[in-house]
C-alpha positions as CSV (number, residue, x, y, z in Angstrom):
1,M,-0.1,0.3,0.0
2,N,1.6,3.4,-0.7
3,S,1.1,6.6,0.6
4,S,-2.3,7.5,-1.4
5,D,-3.6,4.1,-0.2
6,H,-3.0,5.2,3.4
7,Q,-4.0,9.0,3.6
8,E,-7.7,7.3,1.4
9,S,-7.6,4.6,4.1
10,A,-7.8,7.4,6.5
11,R,-9.9,9.6,5.5
12,S,-13.0,6.4,5.1
13,K,-12.2,5.8,8.9
14,E,-12.4,9.4,9.5
15,T,-15.9,9.3,8.6
16,G,-17.1,6.3,9.4
17,G,-18.4,4.8,5.7
18,P,-17.7,3.6,3.1
19,G,-14.2,3.6,0.6
20,L,-14.6,3.9,-3.0
21,F,-15.9,1.1,-4.9
22,S,-11.9,0.9,-6.3
23,D,-11.4,-0.2,-3.0
24,F,-14.1,-3.2,-3.2
25,G,-11.9,-6.0,-3.1
26,K,-8.6,-4.2,-2.9
27,L,-7.1,-6.1,0.2
28,A,-7.8,-9.4,-1.7
29,Y,-6.3,-8.3,-4.9
30,D,-2.9,-6.8,-3.0
31,L,-2.1,-10.2,-1.2
32,L,-2.4,-12.0,-4.4
33,R,-0.4,-9.5,-6.8
34,Y,3.1,-10.2,-7.0
35,R,5.0,-11.0,-9.9
36,I,8.2,-12.9,-10.4
37,N,10.8,-10.6,-11.2
38,Q,14.3,-9.5,-10.5
39,S,14.8,-6.1,-9.5
40,F,16.7,-3.8,-7.9
41,N,15.9,-0.6,-5.9
42,I,17.7,2.6,-4.0
43,S,15.8,5.0,-2.3
44,T,17.2,7.9,-0.9
45,S,15.5,10.8,1.2
46,S,15.9,14.2,2.4
47,D,14.6,16.3,5.6
48,F,12.5,18.7,2.9
49,G,10.3,15.7,2.1
50,L,12.0,14.2,-1.1
51,T,12.2,10.9,-2.0
52,L,14.2,9.4,-4.8
53,T,13.8,5.7,-6.1
54,P,16.3,4.8,-9.1
55,Y,15.0,1.3,-10.1
56,A,15.6,-1.7,-12.9
57,A,13.6,-5.5,-12.9
58,R,13.3,-7.9,-15.2
59,H,10.0,-10.0,-15.4
60,K,10.5,-13.2,-18.5
61,K,11.7,-11.9,-21.0
62,L,10.8,-8.1,-20.6
63,S,12.8,-4.8,-18.9
64,K,12.3,-2.1,-17.8
65,A,13.9,1.0,-15.6
66,G,13.1,4.5,-14.6
67,V,13.5,6.9,-11.5
68,T,10.7,7.8,-9.6
69,A,10.7,11.2,-7.2
70,E,8.2,12.0,-4.3
71,Y,7.7,15.1,-2.6
72,N,5.7,15.4,0.7
73,L,4.6,18.1,3.0
74,E,2.2,18.4,5.1
75,D,-1.1,17.9,2.9
76,T,0.8,17.9,-0.4
77,H,1.8,14.9,-2.9
78,A,3.5,15.2,-6.0
79,T,5.2,12.3,-7.6
80,I,7.5,11.9,-10.7
81,K,7.9,8.7,-12.7
82,V,10.6,8.0,-15.3
83,D,10.5,4.8,-17.0
84,V,12.2,3.5,-19.9
85,N,11.1,0.5,-21.6
86,P,13.2,-1.7,-24.0
87,E,12.3,0.6,-27.2
88,L,13.9,2.9,-25.4
89,Q,10.7,4.7,-25.4
90,I,10.8,7.2,-22.6
91,S,7.4,7.9,-20.1
92,T,6.9,10.5,-17.6
93,T,4.3,10.8,-15.2
94,L,3.9,13.3,-12.8
95,T,0.6,13.0,-10.1
96,M,0.4,16.1,-8.1
97,S,-2.8,15.9,-4.9
98,R,-3.9,18.0,-2.5
99,T,-6.0,16.7,0.3
100,W,-7.9,18.1,2.8
101,P,-10.7,17.0,5.3
102,F,-13.0,14.6,3.4
103,L,-11.6,15.7,0.0
104,K,-8.4,15.0,-2.4
105,N,-7.7,16.2,-5.5
106,T,-5.3,14.6,-7.7
107,V,-3.5,16.5,-11.2
108,L,-2.4,13.4,-13.6
109,V,0.1,14.4,-16.2
110,K,1.4,12.1,-18.5
111,F,3.9,12.9,-21.3
112,P,4.0,11.2,-23.8
113,D,1.2,8.8,-24.1
114,Y,1.9,6.3,-26.4
115,N,-1.3,5.0,-26.6
116,Y,-3.1,8.1,-27.5
117,R,0.2,9.5,-29.2
118,E,0.3,13.0,-27.3
119,F,0.6,13.5,-23.5
120,Q,-2.6,13.5,-20.8
121,I,-4.1,15.5,-18.4
122,L,-6.3,14.4,-16.3
123,H,-8.1,15.3,-13.0
124,E,-9.6,13.3,-10.3
125,V,-12.0,14.6,-7.1
126,Q,-12.8,11.9,-4.4
127,Y,-15.3,12.9,-1.3
128,F,-15.9,11.5,1.5
129,H,-19.0,11.2,4.0
130,K,-20.3,9.0,6.6
131,R,-22.4,8.0,4.1
132,A,-21.3,7.9,1.0
133,A,-18.0,8.0,-1.3
134,L,-18.0,9.7,-4.6
135,A,-14.9,10.1,-7.5
136,M,-15.3,11.5,-10.7
137,T,-12.0,12.2,-13.4
138,L,-12.1,14.1,-15.9
139,P,-10.1,15.0,-18.8
140,L,-8.6,18.0,-18.9
141,L,-8.0,17.9,-22.8
142,R,-9.8,16.6,-26.1
143,S,-11.1,13.0,-24.6
144,P,-14.5,13.2,-24.4
145,L,-14.1,10.2,-21.6
146,I,-15.8,11.0,-18.0
147,Q,-15.5,8.7,-15.1
148,L,-17.6,8.5,-12.3
149,S,-18.1,6.0,-9.1
150,A,-20.1,6.3,-6.3
151,T,-20.5,3.7,-2.8
152,V,-23.3,4.1,-0.3
153,G,-23.9,3.0,3.1
154,T,-21.5,2.2,5.9
155,A,-17.2,0.6,6.6
156,N,-18.9,-2.7,7.1
157,L,-21.6,-2.8,4.1
158,A,-21.4,-0.8,1.3
159,F,-22.8,-0.2,-2.6
160,G,-21.1,1.1,-5.2
161,M,-20.9,1.5,-8.9
162,E,-18.3,2.8,-11.6
163,T,-19.3,4.3,-14.7
164,I,-17.2,6.0,-17.9
165,Y,-19.8,8.1,-19.7
166,N,-18.6,9.8,-23.7
167,T,-19.7,13.5,-23.9
168,S,-19.1,13.2,-27.6
169,S,-21.6,10.0,-28.5
170,R,-23.5,10.1,-25.0
171,Q,-23.3,6.6,-24.3
172,F,-22.2,4.8,-21.5
173,L,-18.9,2.8,-22.5
174,M,-18.9,1.1,-19.3
175,F,-21.0,0.0,-16.3
176,D,-19.8,-1.6,-13.1
177,A,-21.8,-2.5,-9.7
178,G,-20.8,-4.2,-6.4
179,I,-21.2,-5.2,-2.7
180,S,-18.6,-4.9,-0.4
181,M,-18.8,-6.8,2.9
182,T,-15.9,-6.0,5.7
183,S,-15.5,-7.0,9.1
184,L,-12.9,-7.8,11.9
185,N,-11.3,-10.9,10.2
186,C,-12.2,-11.0,6.7
187,D,-13.5,-9.2,3.9
188,G,-15.7,-9.9,0.5
189,S,-17.2,-8.8,-2.7
190,I,-19.5,-9.5,-5.2
191,I,-19.0,-7.5,-8.2
192,L,-20.8,-7.4,-11.9
193,E,-18.4,-6.1,-14.3
194,N,-18.6,-5.7,-18.4
195,K,-22.2,-4.9,-18.6
196,G,-23.7,-7.7,-17.1
197,D,-21.1,-9.8,-18.5
198,Y,-18.3,-10.8,-16.1
199,L,-18.7,-11.7,-12.4
200,R,-16.0,-11.7,-10.0
201,A,-16.2,-12.2,-6.2
202,S,-13.3,-12.4,-3.8
203,Y,-13.0,-12.9,-0.2
204,I,-9.8,-12.6,1.9
205,H,-10.0,-14.7,5.7
206,Y,-7.8,-13.4,8.2
207,F,-7.2,-16.3,11.4
208,D,-5.5,-13.7,13.7
209,H,-6.3,-10.5,15.5
210,E,-2.5,-8.9,14.2
211,R,-3.8,-10.2,10.5
212,K,-0.5,-12.0,10.2
213,V,-2.2,-15.1,8.5
214,A,-4.3,-15.2,5.6
215,A,-6.1,-17.0,3.1
216,V,-7.7,-15.5,0.2
217,A,-10.0,-16.7,-3.0
218,V,-10.8,-14.8,-6.0
219,I,-13.2,-16.1,-9.1
220,G,-14.5,-14.8,-12.0
221,R,-17.0,-16.3,-14.4
222,T,-17.8,-14.8,-18.2
223,L,-21.2,-15.5,-18.2
224,S,-21.7,-15.3,-21.9
225,R,-18.7,-18.1,-23.1
226,K,-19.5,-19.8,-19.6
227,E,-15.7,-19.4,-18.9
228,N,-14.2,-19.6,-15.0
229,A,-10.9,-18.3,-13.6
230,F,-10.2,-18.2,-9.8
231,A,-6.5,-17.3,-7.7
232,V,-6.3,-18.4,-4.1
233,G,-3.5,-17.8,-2.1
234,A,-2.7,-17.6,1.5
235,S,-0.1,-15.4,3.6
236,W,2.4,-15.4,6.6
237,I,3.7,-12.6,8.0
238,M,6.0,-14.7,10.0
239,D,7.8,-12.7,12.5
240,D,8.8,-8.6,12.0
241,L,11.5,-9.2,9.6
242,T,9.7,-12.0,7.2
243,T,6.7,-13.1,5.6
244,I,5.6,-15.1,3.0
245,K,3.2,-15.8,0.1
246,A,1.9,-18.0,-2.2
247,R,-0.6,-18.4,-5.1
248,F,-1.9,-20.8,-7.3
249,D,-4.3,-20.0,-10.2
250,S,-6.5,-21.3,-12.7
251,R,-3.5,-21.7,-15.6
252,G,-2.0,-24.6,-12.8
253,K,0.8,-22.1,-12.3
254,L,2.1,-22.0,-8.6
255,V,4.1,-18.5,-7.4
256,T,5.6,-18.2,-4.3
257,V,7.5,-15.1,-2.5
258,L,9.8,-14.9,0.4
259,R,10.5,-11.0,1.5
260,H,13.3,-10.5,4.7
261,K,13.5,-7.0,6.1
262,I,17.6,-6.2,6.5
263,K,17.4,-3.5,7.8
264,P,14.4,-0.3,8.4
265,K,12.8,-0.4,4.7
266,S,15.2,-1.9,3.5
267,Y,14.4,-5.7,2.2
268,F,15.5,-8.5,-0.3
269,T,12.6,-11.0,-1.5
270,I,12.9,-14.6,-3.0
271,S,10.2,-15.6,-5.7
272,G,9.8,-18.8,-8.1
273,E,7.3,-19.9,-10.2
274,F,6.2,-23.8,-10.7
275,E,3.9,-25.8,-12.7
276,P,3.0,-28.6,-10.4
277,K,1.7,-30.6,-14.0
278,A,5.0,-30.0,-15.6
279,L,7.3,-31.3,-13.4
280,D,9.8,-31.1,-16.0
281,K,10.1,-28.0,-16.7
282,T,12.9,-25.8,-14.4
283,P,11.3,-23.8,-11.8
284,E,12.1,-20.0,-12.4
285,I,13.4,-18.5,-9.7
286,R,14.0,-14.2,-8.8
287,L,15.4,-12.6,-6.5
288,G,15.5,-9.0,-5.7
289,L,16.6,-6.1,-3.6
290,F,15.2,-2.8,-2.0
291,L,17.1,-0.3,-0.5
292,V,16.6,2.5,1.3
293,L,20.2,4.4,2.4
């Protein structure tokens, strides 16, 4: 969870209301979302709130490198991320956020954006209330797309929806809706996506009050093609230094990650990918290192 995620969680807790629609099932997906890659990161911080993190990573045959600069001062957060891909294309993303009680304003500038063949500017506004949460993303250039999400309920039970509206064609390009249920030791969600064609359910269960041992399952079904997909996993925080995660999915791949802290905010990882049904294949083993100087 990054700093902006912490801020959003803190604001939803302050109001005692629901989180954003993007938070539905987020705990489960975060536990399952990790890749088998070789990575190296070094982070340095200054006394006036600036943090620089150069990085390099390799996933299978794909490599990337870049640098991230973060600036935090009271209620203002700014991030500049420069990525270099194997084709030597360089893209830069600038994110600036300003936080007030129950409200967050974010401006995202990406240049160049190779998907849109130009640079892109987005403005996102988030509002938190004790019975609702709203988020709206507006393009500040020629794009006619407006993204809107809303949730109503409480911190324990919430209903939400998300849509993308094309102002040129006056059509809704996407509509998702779902329900989220949260308690002290579990978190579950059911979301209907792709205009009702894809059903996704997630559930995470914690076996202790400190949330050190957890099991998670995510199941998806494409209704029109009657196709299913799933992923199950577990996480075990052994102590203050070592965490182990494992994931098995419907493609038949077993992924494991061990992260060990070597000093405050610095750690190394050992990750592996195996196919239990294809033991003749050599397992992939990768090492990662993140250092804070």
